C-alpha positions as CSV (number, residue, x, y, z in Angstrom):
1,I,183.1,59.0,176.4
2,I,185.9,61.5,177.4
3,V,183.8,64.8,178.8
4,A,186.0,68.4,179.7
5,T,184.5,70.9,181.3
6,K,185.4,75.0,181.6
7,D,185.6,73.9,185.5
8,G,188.4,71.9,185.0
9,R,186.4,68.4,185.2
10,I,187.5,65.9,182.8
11,C,184.9,62.5,182.7
12,C,185.1,59.2,181.3
13,L,181.4,58.0,180.6
14,Q,180.1,54.5,179.7
15,L,178.9,55.2,175.9
16,K,176.2,52.2,176.2
17,S,174.9,53.5,179.5
18,G,176.4,56.7,180.6
19,Q,177.7,55.9,183.9
20,G,180.4,57.2,185.0
21,N,183.8,55.2,184.8
22,W,186.2,58.2,186.7
23,A,186.7,61.9,186.8
24,Y,189.5,63.8,187.4
25,D,189.4,67.2,188.5
26,C,192.5,69.4,187.1
27,G,191.3,72.5,189.1
28,A,191.2,74.8,185.9
29,A,189.7,75.2,182.7
30,I,189.7,72.6,180.0
31,V,188.8,74.4,176.3
32,S,189.5,72.2,173.8
33,S,189.1,68.4,173.0
34,P,191.9,65.7,175.1
35,S,193.7,63.8,172.8
36,K,193.8,60.1,173.1
37,F,196.7,57.7,172.7
38,G,197.1,54.2,173.1
39,K,196.0,54.0,176.8
40,D,196.9,57.6,177.5
41,L,194.7,60.8,177.4
42,F,196.2,64.3,176.8
43,F,194.8,68.0,177.6
44,G,196.0,71.5,178.2
45,T,194.2,73.8,180.7
46,R,194.1,77.6,180.7
47,D,197.0,77.4,184.0
48,K,199.6,76.8,181.9
49,A,199.3,72.6,182.4
50,V,199.4,70.1,179.9
51,V,197.9,66.5,181.5
52,S,198.5,62.8,181.1
53,L,196.1,60.6,182.6
54,D,195.4,57.2,182.2
55,L,192.6,56.5,180.4
56,K,191.2,53.2,182.3
57,T,191.7,54.9,185.5
58,G,191.9,58.2,185.3
59,R,194.8,58.4,187.1
60,K,197.6,61.2,186.7
61,R,200.5,59.9,184.8
62,W,202.6,63.5,184.7
63,K,201.4,67.0,184.5
64,A,203.8,70.0,182.7
65,F,204.2,73.1,182.5
66,V,204.2,75.6,179.5
67,E,204.6,78.8,179.0
68,G,201.5,80.3,178.6
69,S,197.3,79.1,178.4
70,V,196.8,76.0,176.2
71,V,193.6,76.4,174.1
72,S,194.0,74.1,171.4
73,T,194.0,70.3,171.2
74,P,197.2,68.4,171.0
75,A,198.5,66.3,168.5
76,V,200.1,63.2,169.1
77,S,203.0,60.7,167.9
78,V,204.8,57.7,169.1
79,D,207.2,59.4,171.5
80,S,205.9,63.3,171.3
81,L,203.3,65.7,172.0
82,Y,203.2,68.7,170.3
83,I,201.0,72.1,171.7
84,G,201.1,75.4,171.7
85,T,200.3,78.0,173.6
86,Q,198.3,81.8,173.5
87,E,201.8,83.3,174.4
88,G,203.1,82.0,171.2
89,A,205.3,79.2,173.0
90,F,205.5,75.9,171.2
91,Y,206.1,72.8,172.8
92,A,207.4,69.3,172.0
93,L,207.2,67.1,175.3
94,D,208.2,63.3,175.7
95,V,204.6,61.3,176.1
96,E,205.9,58.9,178.9
97,S,207.2,61.9,181.4
98,G,206.0,65.3,180.2
99,S,209.7,66.7,179.7
100,P,210.0,68.9,177.4
101,L,211.9,68.1,173.8
102,W,212.5,71.6,172.2
103,E,210.3,74.6,172.4
104,Y,209.8,77.4,169.7
105,F,208.3,81.0,170.0
106,T,206.0,82.8,167.5
107,G,205.5,86.4,167.7
108,K,201.9,85.8,168.8
109,G,199.4,83.2,169.7
110,I,199.0,79.5,168.9
111,I,195.0,78.6,168.9
112,A,194.5,76.1,166.5
113,S,195.8,72.5,166.7
114,P,198.8,71.3,165.2
115,V,199.0,68.7,162.4
116,I,202.1,65.5,162.0
117,S,202.8,64.4,158.7
118,F,205.7,61.8,158.7
119,T,208.6,63.6,160.5
120,S,207.2,67.5,160.2
121,V,204.7,69.2,162.5
122,M,202.9,72.1,161.5
123,F,201.2,74.7,163.2
124,T,199.8,78.6,162.7
125,S,199.9,81.3,164.8
126,L,198.2,84.8,165.1
127,D,201.1,86.2,164.0
128,K,199.3,85.2,160.4
129,W,202.1,82.5,159.4
130,V,202.5,78.6,159.0
131,Y,205.6,76.9,160.5
132,C,206.7,73.8,159.5
133,C,209.1,72.4,161.9
134,E,211.4,69.0,162.3
135,K,209.1,67.1,164.7
136,Y,212.2,65.2,166.7
137,D,214.5,68.7,167.0
138,G,212.0,71.8,166.7
139,R,214.3,72.6,163.2
140,L,212.4,75.0,161.3
141,N,211.9,73.8,157.9
142,W,209.9,76.1,156.4
143,K,207.5,79.3,157.0
144,S,204.5,80.9,154.9
145,A,202.5,83.8,155.3
146,L,198.8,83.5,155.4
147,K,196.3,85.9,154.2
148,G,194.4,86.5,157.7
149,R,194.3,85.3,161.0
150,V,194.0,81.6,161.2
151,Q,190.2,80.1,162.4
152,A,190.0,76.7,162.2
153,D,192.8,73.9,162.7
154,L,194.6,72.9,159.8
155,T,194.3,70.3,157.5
156,V,196.7,67.8,155.8
157,V,195.4,66.4,152.3
158,E,198.0,64.3,150.6
159,K,201.0,66.3,150.2
160,S,199.3,69.5,151.3
161,I,198.3,71.3,154.1
162,V,195.2,73.7,154.0
163,A,194.7,77.0,156.4
164,V,191.4,78.8,156.9
165,T,191.1,82.1,157.8
166,R,188.8,84.5,159.9
167,E,188.9,87.2,157.1
168,G,187.3,84.4,155.0
169,Y,190.5,82.8,152.9
170,M,191.0,79.0,152.2
171,Q,195.3,78.8,151.5
172,S,196.8,75.3,150.2
173,F,200.5,75.4,150.8
174,S,203.3,72.4,149.7
175,M,204.4,70.4,152.9
176,K,207.7,70.1,150.8
177,D,208.6,74.0,150.7
178,G,205.7,75.8,151.9
179,S,204.9,77.6,149.0
180,M,201.4,78.2,148.5
181,E,199.6,76.2,145.4
182,W,196.3,77.8,145.6
183,M,194.2,80.4,147.4
184,K,190.3,81.2,147.1
């Protein structure tokens, strides 16, 4: 079991006994769930950092700094990690080194976790847009207007992406071109 705290401690506990395997103190608030991928654990912090730990030992593999506090869970693919910040910057980082691959800036904070589908990564911003970028180079494929501010992480269902807003709207968009399919 992986547990992260607001005071910057992340712990790995044995499922059956609750005994601690390892603990790592990153020194800043961790306010989202870490992402596990293969033998690695990834998370962002409020002090503008993204951290990669070895899942088995808890040893730091790398720490990368980004423009703004991270409050969402990273999305991870085979070679890239995607994360947004409260200052409106969205990043693609190399999984092995933490080196930046590309970045995209929005008008307002990115507070929900991104989703990956095929060669696209989609995310929302408090500027009331859903963005779809090419995951390898950051090129904007499309962006679509949201009715309200995003409240929850995006969900991919077949060839659609669904967003829920604080104002109570649920919208479905085509992943192909971003056209709105329906709104409830």
